[in-house]
N, C-alpha and C positions, 0 to 999 in steps of 0.2 A: 235603294234608289241610287242609280249611278248618274254621273254627269258626262254627257256626250258632246263633243265639240266637232262641228262640221266646218272645214275650211275649204270653201268652194264658191265661185262667183256665179253659179247657176241659180237664179231666183226660183225657178220651178222646182229644182231639186231641194232647195231650202224648205219650201212649203211641204212637199211630199215626205221628205225625210224627217222633218220636224214633227209631222203628224204621226209617223211611224214610231218615233222615239217616245212620243207622248203615250201612244197606245201600249207600248212596252213598259210604261211606268217610270220612265227616266226623265231627267232634266236635259234640256237641249239648248245649246248656244250655237249661233252661226257667225261666221266671219267670212267676208268675201275677198280678202286680200291677205298677203303675208303680214302686213302691218297690223291689220285688225286681229289676225290670228295670234300674234305676239301679245297684244293687249288682253285678249281673252285668256290666254295661258297664265298671264300675270295676275288676273283678277281672282282666281281661285283654283282649287284642285280639280283636275279633269281626269276621268278614268280612261276614256277612249277618244282618240282623235281620228276622224276620217279626213284625209288630206288629199286634195286634188293636186296632180303634178303641174298642171298648167294654170297659173294664176295671173291676174293682170299686172302685178308688180314683181313677178319673178317665178322661179322654179320651186315647186313645193318641197322637194327633197332638201333644199337649202335650210329648211326649218327643222330638220330632224334632230340635230344636236340640241337645239333649244327645247324641243318637245321632251326629249329624253331627260334633260336636266330640270324640267319643270317639276313642281310639287307633285309627288305621287308617281312620277315617271310613267305617264300614260302609255297605254298600248296604242300602236298606230296601224290603221288600215288605210292603205294607199288606194286612191281612185285613179284608174288609168283610162285613157280613151282608146277606142278601137284602132285609131291610127298611130298608136304608140306601142309597138310590139316589144320594145326594150324596157318599157316602164315597169313591168312585173319583175324582171330580173334585178333592175336597179332598186326597186322597193325592198325586196328581200335582202339584198346585199347591204342596204342601208340600215337594216335592223327592224323593218316593219313586221308586225304580227302577221299580216296577210295583205292581199290586194284584191280588189274587185274591179271589174271592167264596166264602163258605161256601154249601153244605157242601164241605169240602176233600177232594179225592181225590188219590192218589199222582201221577196224570198231571197234574192241575191244578197241583200244587205243584212237581213235579220239573223241569218245563220252565223256568219263570221262575227257579227257584233255580239251575239249571245255567247258564243264560245270564248271570245276575248274577255267578256265580263266574268264568265265562269272561271276562267283561268286566273284572273286577278283575285277573285274571291278565295280560291283554293291556295293561291300563292301567299296571300296575306295570312291565311290560317296556319300555314306551315312554316312561316319565318321563325328563326333566321335560316336562310338557305344559301347555297353557293351561287354566286353570280358568275355566269360563264361569259367569256368574251369570244366572239367569233369573227375571224377575218377571212375564213375560207370554208366552203361547204364541201367541196370534193378535194381530197388530197390529204396530206399529212400535216396540215396546218392546225391552228388552234381549234379547240372544240367549239361546237355550235352552241347557241343559246336557244330559247324557246322560239324565237323568230325564224330559226332555220328549219323548224319542223314542217311548216307548210311547203317550203321549197323541196324538202325531201319527198313529201307525198307526191308533189307534181313530177319530180324526177323519176320516182318509181313508176308512176302511171305512164310516163312517156317510154320508159325502158320496157315495160310490160308488153307494149305493142311489138317489140323486137325480141321477145322471148328472154329478156334479161331480168335479173333480180338483184336488188341492192343488199349488200352485207354491211352492217354497221359493226365495225370491229373495235374491240376494246373501248366501248363507250364509257365515259365517266359516269359515276353513279347518278349525278344530277341529270345527265342526258337520258339515261334509261328511265329515270323517274318521270321525266317530261313526256316520254313516249307513252308510259303507262297512264299518266294523268289524262292524256288526250286520246286514250283507247287506241293507240297506234302500234303498240308493241308487237302485235301479230302481223303487221303490215310489212315488216322488214325481217331479214335474218340477222339476229344478233349473235356475236361470237366474241368470246374472251380468249380464244386460243387458236389464232390463225398463224401467227409467226412469233417465235420466241423473242425476237428483238423489237417487237412493236411496243411503243410506249403507251401512256395513258391518254393519248389524244385521239379524237374521233377520226377514223379513216374509213372512207367509203370505197368499196370495190364493186365492180359490176361483174357478175359471173353468169354462166348459163343457168337458167332456171331448171 
């Protein structure tokens, strides 16, 4: 049984999401503000935090550092509004596991929540593991961590409409392992031999499919 924390000021969402979490067999805590969210994080270990971007006392992403530093380093799923097109990109850049857009439905919530919990369980079973730090998704910057995988999937989906394919070149072992863990290794082209001068950082290239 996992502990799920929802930080959102929508009372209706609190009721419907709380009921869903209960049906899935998990514990549920609700916080309607950033202040209440901080208190909830301090009260005990949380496995997954669903975090709204727009809260009465501030911007949800301002809490990301504290969530990541909390006991157990919870996974974060960002909740974005339909009128916030940049919210998804900001969520992934900030290290969120995934994002979902309002209005929320049981199906829209349960799938990313279940996958986040499965990932945590498998991650705990295989510790110790290399912790990757990501500052860039596309380019020759630092390698991505697990939170970047969702962004890669969305980027590949967008490129596919233009006949393009992503190549993940010289991925670090932990990155390739992450793709296998989430059954995504076949979604991208992986190569360890594209350019002799390439280092062991993740580099994304778009090429003709």
